[in-house]
C-alpha positions in Angstrom: 20.5 16.6 -10.7 18.4 19.4 -9.1 17.2 19.1 -5.5 13.6 19.1 -6.8 14.4 16.0 -8.8 16.1 14.4 -5.9 13.1 15.0 -3.6 10.7 13.7 -6.3 12.8 10.5 -6.3 12.9 10.3 -2.5 9.1 10.7 -2.3 8.8 7.9 -4.9 11.0 5.7 -2.7 8.9 6.5 0.4 5.7 5.5 -1.3 7.4 2.4 -2.7 8.5 1.4 0.8 5.0 2.0 2.1 3.3 -0.1 -0.6 5.8 -3.0 -0.1 5.5 -3.1 3.7 1.9 -2.0 4.3 0.8 -3.9 1.2 1.2 -7.3 2.9 -0.6 -5.8 6.0 -3.5 -4.9 3.9 -3.5 -8.3 2.3 -3.5 -10.1 5.6 -6.3 -8.0 6.9 -8.3 -8.5 3.7 -7.9 -12.3 3.9 -8.6 -12.5 7.7 -12.1 -14.0 7.4 -11.3 -16.1 4.4 -8.2 -17.9 5.8 -9.2 -17.7 9.5 -11.6 -20.5 10.1 -11.9 -19.9 13.8 -10.8 -17.4 16.4 -7.4 -19.0 17.0 -6.7 -18.9 13.2 -7.5 -15.3 13.1 -5.4 -14.5 16.1 -2.5 -16.2 14.3 -3.0 -14.1 11.2 -3.2 -10.9 13.2 -0.1 -11.8 15.2 1.9 -12.2 12.0 1.6 -8.4 11.4 1.0 -7.4 15.0 4.6 -6.3 15.8 5.1 -4.4 12.5 1.9 -2.9 11.1 2.1 0.4 13.0 5.7 0.8 12.1 4.9 0.2 8.4 2.5 3.2 8.5 5.3 5.5 9.4 6.3 5.3 5.8 2.9 6.9 4.9 3.4 9.7 7.5 6.9 10.5 6.2 5.8 10.4 2.5 3.0 12.8 3.3 5.3 15.1 5.3 7.9 15.1 2.7 5.4 16.0 0.0 4.1 18.8 2.2 7.6 20.2 2.8 9.1 19.6 -0.6 6.1 20.3 -2.9 3.5 22.3 -1.0 1.4 23.1 -4.0 1.2 19.4 -4.9 0.2 18.6 -1.4 -2.5 21.3 -1.3 -4.0 20.4 -4.7 -4.1 16.7 -3.7 -5.8 17.2 -0.4 -8.3 19.7 -1.8 -9.2 17.6 -4.9 -8.9 14.2 -3.3 -10.4 15.3 0.1 -13.2 12.8 0.3 -11.2 9.8 -1.0 -8.3 10.5 1.4 -10.8 11.0 4.3 -12.1 7.5 3.6 -8.6 6.1 3.6 -7.9 7.9 6.9 -11.1 6.6 8.5 -10.4 3.1 7.3 -6.9 3.2 8.7 -8.1 4.5 12.1 -10.8 1.9 12.4 -8.4 -0.8 11.4 -5.9 0.2 14.1 -8.7 0.4 16.7 -9.9 -3.0 15.7 -6.5 -4.6 16.2 -6.5 -3.3 19.8 -10.1 -3.8 20.7 -11.0 -7.2 19.3 -9.6 -9.1 22.3 -10.8 -6.7 25.0 -14.1 -8.6 25.6 -14.5 -12.4 25.7 -17.4 -12.6 23.3 -17.6 -14.2 19.8 -20.0 -11.5 18.6 -17.6 -8.7 19.8 -14.6 -10.3 18.1 -16.5 -11.1 14.9 -17.6 -7.5 14.6 -14.1 -6.2 14.9 -12.8 -8.8 12.5 -15.1 -7.4 9.8 -13.8 -3.9 10.6 -10.2 -5.2 10.0 -11.3 -6.7 6.7 -13.0 -3.4 5.6 -10.2 -1.2 7.0 -7.6 -3.2 5.0 -9.5 -3.7 1.7 -10.7 -0.1 1.4 -7.2 1.6 1.5 -5.8 -1.2 -0.7 -8.4 -0.2 -3.3 -8.4 3.6 -2.8 -4.7 4.0 -3.0 -4.8 2.5 -6.4 -7.6 4.8 -7.4 -5.7 7.9 -6.0 -2.5 7.1 -7.8 -4.4 6.2 -11.0 -5.8 9.8 -11.0 -2.4 11.3 -10.1 -0.8 9.7 -13.2 -3.8 10.1 -15.5 -4.4 13.7 -14.5 -7.3 15.7 -13.0 -9.0 19.0 -14.0 -6.9 21.9 -12.7 -7.4 25.6 -13.4 -4.8 28.3 -14.0 -4.3 28.6 -10.2 -3.8 24.8 -9.9 -7.2 24.4 -8.1 -9.0 21.1 -8.6 -12.2 21.9 -10.5 -13.8 18.4 -10.7 -15.8 16.4 -8.1 -15.5 13.1 -6.3 -17.1 11.4 -9.3 -14.4 12.8 -11.6 -12.0 10.5 -9.8 -14.0 7.4 -10.6 -12.8 7.1 -14.2 -12.0 3.7 -15.8 -8.2 4.1 -15.5 -8.3 5.0 -11.8 -10.8 2.2 -11.0 -8.7 -0.3 -12.8 -5.7 0.9 -10.7 -7.7 0.4 -7.6 -8.5 -3.2 -8.6 -4.9 -3.7 -9.5 -3.6 -2.6 -6.1 -6.3 -4.6 -4.2 -5.4 -7.8 -6.1 -1.7 -7.2 -5.8 -1.7 -6.4 -2.1 -4.0 -9.4 -1.4 -1.5 -11.7 -3.3 1.4 -10.1 -1.4 -0.4 -10.7 1.9 -1.2 -14.4 1.1 2.4 -15.0 0.2 3.5 -13.3 3.4 1.2 -15.6 5.4 2.6 -18.7 3.7 6.0 -17.5 4.8 4.9 -16.7 8.4 2.5 -19.5 9.4 2.5 -23.3 9.7 0.4 -26.4 9.0 -3.2 -26.0 7.7 -3.0 -22.1 7.7 0.1 -22.2 5.6 -1.5 -24.7 3.2 -4.6 -22.5 2.8 -2.4 -19.4 2.3 -0.4 -21.2 -0.4 -3.6 -22.3 -2.1 -5.3 -18.9 -2.2 -2.0 -17.2 -3.2 -2.1 -19.1 -6.5 -5.6 -17.9 -7.3 -4.8 -14.3 -6.2 -1.6 -14.4 -8.3 -3.6 -15.1 -11.4 -6.0 -12.3 -10.6 -3.0 -9.9 -10.0 -1.4 -10.8 -13.3 -4.7 -10.2 -15.2 -5.8 -7.0 -13.5 -2.4 -5.6 -12.8 -1.2 -6.5 -16.3 -4.1 -4.7 -17.8 -3.4 -1.6 -15.7 0.3 -1.6 -16.5 -0.5 -2.1 -20.2 -2.9 0.9 -20.1 -0.2 3.0 -18.4 2.4 2.0 -20.9 0.1 2.7 -23.9 -0.7 6.2 -22.5 2.9 7.2 -21.6 5.1 4.9 -23.7 8.9 5.0 -23.4 10.5 3.4 -20.4 7.0 2.6 -18.9 7.0 -0.5 -21.2 10.2 -1.8 -19.7 9.3 -1.3 -16.1 5.8 -2.8 -16.8 7.4 -5.8 -18.4 9.7 -6.2 -15.3 6.6 -6.1 -13.0 4.8 -8.7 -15.1 7.8 -11.0 -15.1 8.1 -10.7 -11.3 4.4 -11.4 -10.8 4.7 -14.5 -13.0 7.7 -15.6 -11.0 5.9 -15.1 -7.7 3.1 -17.4 -8.9 5.5 -20.1 -9.9 7.5 -19.8 -6.6 4.2 -19.9 -4.7 3.1 -23.0 -6.6 6.5 -24.6 -5.8 6.2 -23.7 -2.1 9.2 -21.5 -2.3 7.7 -18.9 0.1 10.7 -16.7 0.6 11.4 -16.3 -3.2 7.6 -15.8 -3.8 7.5 -13.0 -1.2 10.7 -11.3 -2.7 9.1 -11.5 -6.1 5.8 -9.9 -5.0 7.8 -7.2 -3.2 9.8 -6.6 -6.4 6.6 -6.5 -8.5 5.2 -3.8 -6.2 8.5 -1.8 -6.5 8.3 -2.1 -10.3 4.6 -1.0 -10.5 5.3 2.0 -8.2 8.3 2.9 -10.2 6.3 2.7 -13.4 3.7 5.1 -12.0 6.2 7.7 -10.9 8.3 7.4 -14.0 5.1 7.9 -16.1 4.3 11.0 -14.0 7.7 12.8 -14.1 8.3 15.7 -14.6 4.7 16.5 -13.7 3.6 15.8 -10.1 -0.1 16.4 -10.9 -1.0 16.7 -14.6 -4.0 18.9 -15.6 -6.5 17.5 -18.0 -8.0 21.0 -18.6 -4.8 22.4 -20.1 -1.3 21.0 -19.9 0.0 24.5 -19.1 -1.9 24.3 -15.8 -0.1 21.1 -14.7 1.9 21.0 -11.5 5.5 20.0 -12.1 8.6 19.4 -9.9 9.6 23.0 -10.7 6.5 25.1 -10.1 5.2 23.0 -7.1 8.4 22.9 -5.1 9.6 24.7 -2.0 12.5 27.1 -2.0 16.0 25.8 -2.6 17.0 26.6 1.0 14.1 24.5 2.4 15.1 21.6 0.2 18.7 21.9 1.3 17.7 21.7 5.0 15.4 18.7 4.3 18.2 16.9 2.5 20.6 17.2 5.4 17.9 16.0 7.8 17.1 13.0 5.6 20.8 12.1 5.2 21.2 12.1 9.0 18.0 10.3 10.2 17.0 7.9 7.3 19.7 5.3 8.1 18.7 5.2 11.7 15.0 4.6 10.9 15.9 2.0 8.3 18.2 0.2 10.7 15.6 0.2 13.5 12.9 -1.2 11.2 15.2 -3.9 9.9 16.0 -4.9 13.4 12.3 -5.2 14.2 11.7 -7.5 11.3 14.7 -9.6 12.3 13.5 -10.0 15.9 10.0 -11.1 14.8 11.1 -13.3 11.8 9.9 -16.7 13.1 6.8 -18.5 11.9 3.7 -18.4 14.1 1.5 -21.5 14.8 -1.7 -22.2 16.6 0.4 -23.5 19.5 1.9 -20.1 19.9 -1.5 -18.5 20.7 -2.4 -18.5 24.5 -5.9 -19.0 25.6 -8.3 -16.2 24.9 -8.9 -13.6 27.5 -10.7 -10.3 27.8 -13.4 -9.0 30.0 -16.6 -11.1 30.3 -19.4 -10.1 28.0 -22.1 -8.1 29.7 -25.3 -10.1 30.5 -28.7 -8.7 29.7 
């Protein structure tokens, strides 16, 4: 196997890890105002992801850095053609991180409610936009002979990509609801279990439609991986209905892995197909760095990846316990300014 193929596979693994881990973060944030009936409920929900959400985003940074180093032409074409969409994702992620830190700084219901809505928007928007982005990557975009994007922002809003956005939004919301059922207690857990069943049905319908669309377009092994994803989604719904929270979460994680695998499998050997002319497509060969660069990157990855994975696994182990309303101390923050 060539180094270009190895790095395409590694980038697929990095994006898979990001979607599995950050996916439930997005789901928790999206459901914050739905499941959180008061401030204490919402603090419980935020605390379920508080110790891990920023570590989960490291997967995005590494995936982006690996793409830049291993396939610079892929990176440049993506960020020039998808500039506005990726800027929206970046702004949403920044505001979401700020909201987590700022919502408790002032003891005011209005202040906290405002930041809660920022968390909802900052979670739902990336969950939707990542699906749109990857839908366009797999479907292809207009590229010229120099691999320059020749479309506009509205070119990205095609039916396949929009369906992909709805699929990731529903799947991540389902993933987040199952995670909350695993991490909370009492009434919050019951509400998370109840909404997970509804979200699971939506994920099967929308996600199944997106996977079927993908398999019809690309055929071959995409049918097999799509079927695996569909079976895992159905299993997650059944486990959630049976209150088997751990098995349900493992099934949603497996479904996300299968969906991401389907997308990258359908893409290979291209990294960004051209709808203008297939000859203008970016591939693992014409978009890659030099062999020497890939060799250096491989040795660095071999040395440091196990350390990062071990540290993140240790973090999840330390913060593995359920969180209840009784775990939340009295609210604090500076007093609200009087007018």
